[in-house]
C-alpha positions as a Python dict, from the first residue, in 0.01 Angstrom:
ca = {
    (1, 'M'): (0, 0, 0),
    (2, 'A'): (-309, -83, -202),
    (3, 'I'): (-631, -184, -27),
    (4, 'R'): (-922, -378, -178),
    (5, 'Y'): (-1265, -238, -88),
    (6, 'Y'): (-1575, -450, -141),
    (7, 'L'): (-1868, -215, -195),
    (8, 'S'): (-2236, -272, -255),
    (9, 'I'): (-2502, -48, -405),
    (10, 'P'): (-2831, -212, -308),
    (11, 'D'): (-3056, -2, -535),
    (12, 'S'): (-2885, 146, -838),
    (13, 'G'): (-3209, 316, -940),
    (14, 'A'): (-3192, 548, -639),
    (15, 'L'): (-2846, 685, -719),
    (16, 'R'): (-2959, 984, -924),
    (17, 'A'): (-3108, 1136, -608),
    (18, 'A'): (-2761, 1152, -449),
    (19, 'G'): (-2711, 1516, -547),
    (20, 'D'): (-2516, 1733, -785),
    (21, 'F'): (-2221, 1493, -811),
    (22, 'A'): (-2422, 1171, -835),
    (23, 'F'): (-2331, 879, -1057),
    (24, 'R'): (-2470, 928, -1407),
    (25, 'S'): (-2453, 561, -1504),
    (26, 'Q'): (-2695, 291, -1397),
    (27, 'G'): (-2511, -32, -1483),
    (28, 'A'): (-2222, -198, -1305),
    (29, 'E'): (-1964, -123, -1574),
    (30, 'G'): (-2057, 245, -1592),
    (31, 'L'): (-2054, 291, -1214),
    (32, 'A'): (-1718, 114, -1192),
    (33, 'A'): (-1575, 342, -1462),
    (34, 'E'): (-1704, 656, -1289),
    (35, 'L'): (-1566, 553, -949),
    (36, 'Q'): (-1235, 455, -1108),
    (37, 'A'): (-1210, 799, -1272),
    (38, 'A'): (-1291, 965, -938),
    (39, 'L'): (-1000, 776, -779),
    (40, 'R'): (-750, 820, -1063),
    (41, 'E'): (-819, 1186, -1146),
    (42, 'D'): (-905, 1496, -946),
    (43, 'G'): (-1201, 1614, -1157),
    (44, 'L'): (-1471, 1518, -904),
    (45, 'F'): (-1270, 1676, -622),
    (46, 'Q'): (-1221, 1999, -821),
    (47, 'R'): (-1594, 2024, -904),
    (48, 'W'): (-1685, 1967, -537),
    (49, 'R'): (-1418, 2207, -412),
    (50, 'A'): (-1550, 2483, -640),
    (51, 'T'): (-1888, 2462, -464),
    (52, 'Q'): (-1742, 2520, -118),
    (53, 'E'): (-1776, 2855, 55),
    (54, 'D'): (-1397, 2906, 56),
    (55, 'P'): (-1245, 2672, -204),
    (56, 'D'): (-891, 2783, -116),
    (57, 'A'): (-943, 2669, 245),
    (58, 'V'): (-1022, 2308, 141),
    (59, 'D'): (-746, 2069, 246),
    (60, 'P'): (-560, 1975, -75),
    (61, 'A'): (-502, 1626, 69),
    (62, 'L'): (-871, 1556, -3),
    (63, 'G'): (-780, 1572, -372),
    (64, 'A'): (-546, 1272, -353),
    (65, 'T'): (-540, 1055, -663),
    (66, 'D'): (-418, 707, -744),
    (67, 'P'): (-341, 663, -1116),
    (68, 'A'): (-321, 286, -1061),
    (69, 'A'): (-666, 253, -899),
    (70, 'T'): (-896, -9, -1049),
    (71, 'V'): (-1266, -70, -1001),
    (72, 'R'): (-1473, -354, -1139),
    (73, 'G'): (-1845, -403, -1108),
    (74, 'E'): (-2096, -686, -1113),
    (75, 'Q'): (-2470, -647, -1165),
    (76, 'H'): (-2717, -855, -960),
    (77, 'D'): (-3066, -735, -1056),
    (78, 'L'): (-3087, -382, -909),
    (79, 'K'): (-2792, -446, -675),
    (80, 'I'): (-2441, -367, -790),
    (81, 'D'): (-2121, -492, -628),
    (82, 'L'): (-1801, -294, -683),
    (83, 'I'): (-1447, -396, -596),
    (84, 'A'): (-1207, -102, -577),
    (85, 'V'): (-832, -146, -540),
    (86, 'T'): (-654, 175, -446),
    (87, 'S'): (-389, 330, -227),
    (88, 'I'): (-614, 629, -150),
    (89, 'P'): (-695, 649, 223),
    (90, 'G'): (-1031, 503, 323),
    (91, 'A'): (-1166, 836, 449),
    (92, 'I'): (-1111, 995, 107),
    (93, 'L'): (-1263, 697, -73),
    (94, 'K'): (-1571, 728, 149),
    (95, 'Q'): (-1597, 1102, 83),
    (96, 'R'): (-1593, 1039, -294),
    (97, 'L'): (-1854, 765, -261),
    (98, 'R'): (-2078, 999, -59),
    (99, 'L'): (-2051, 1254, -342),
    (100, 'L'): (-2128, 993, -607),
    (101, 'A'): (-2387, 777, -429),
    (102, 'G'): (-2504, 970, -123),
    (103, 'N'): (-2604, 716, 140),
    (104, 'G'): (-2688, 456, -126),
    (105, 'W'): (-2375, 244, -81),
    (106, 'Q'): (-2237, -2, 172),
    (107, 'L'): (-1882, -102, 258),
    (108, 'R'): (-1892, -482, 281),
    (109, 'D'): (-1526, -572, 346),
    (110, 'V'): (-1169, -443, 329),
    (111, 'T'): (-857, -652, 257),
    (112, 'N'): (-498, -595, 154),
    (113, 'A'): (-461, -605, -223),
}
């Protein structure tokens, strides 16, 4: 079952400090595209997994993907709102957002899609 996540990034300028896996884009469309790719494909997971002390011990369930995931973004000055629709479990979505945005994001609401 797909869930709709309403996300907010209050200061898009601070995202580059999120670490090695941080968003590269600054605008709403670019961030939405990057998050959508992180949900649809396992590239971000594979890059993160390779940095772990024992990559083979990482739970493969953390690499879940949803080829039908969609993300759209809206720019409001420095603030960006993202709406992600995906069947990926919330805990995995949050882990990917922490990799991409560090602590620079907020979960505003969750609804059935």
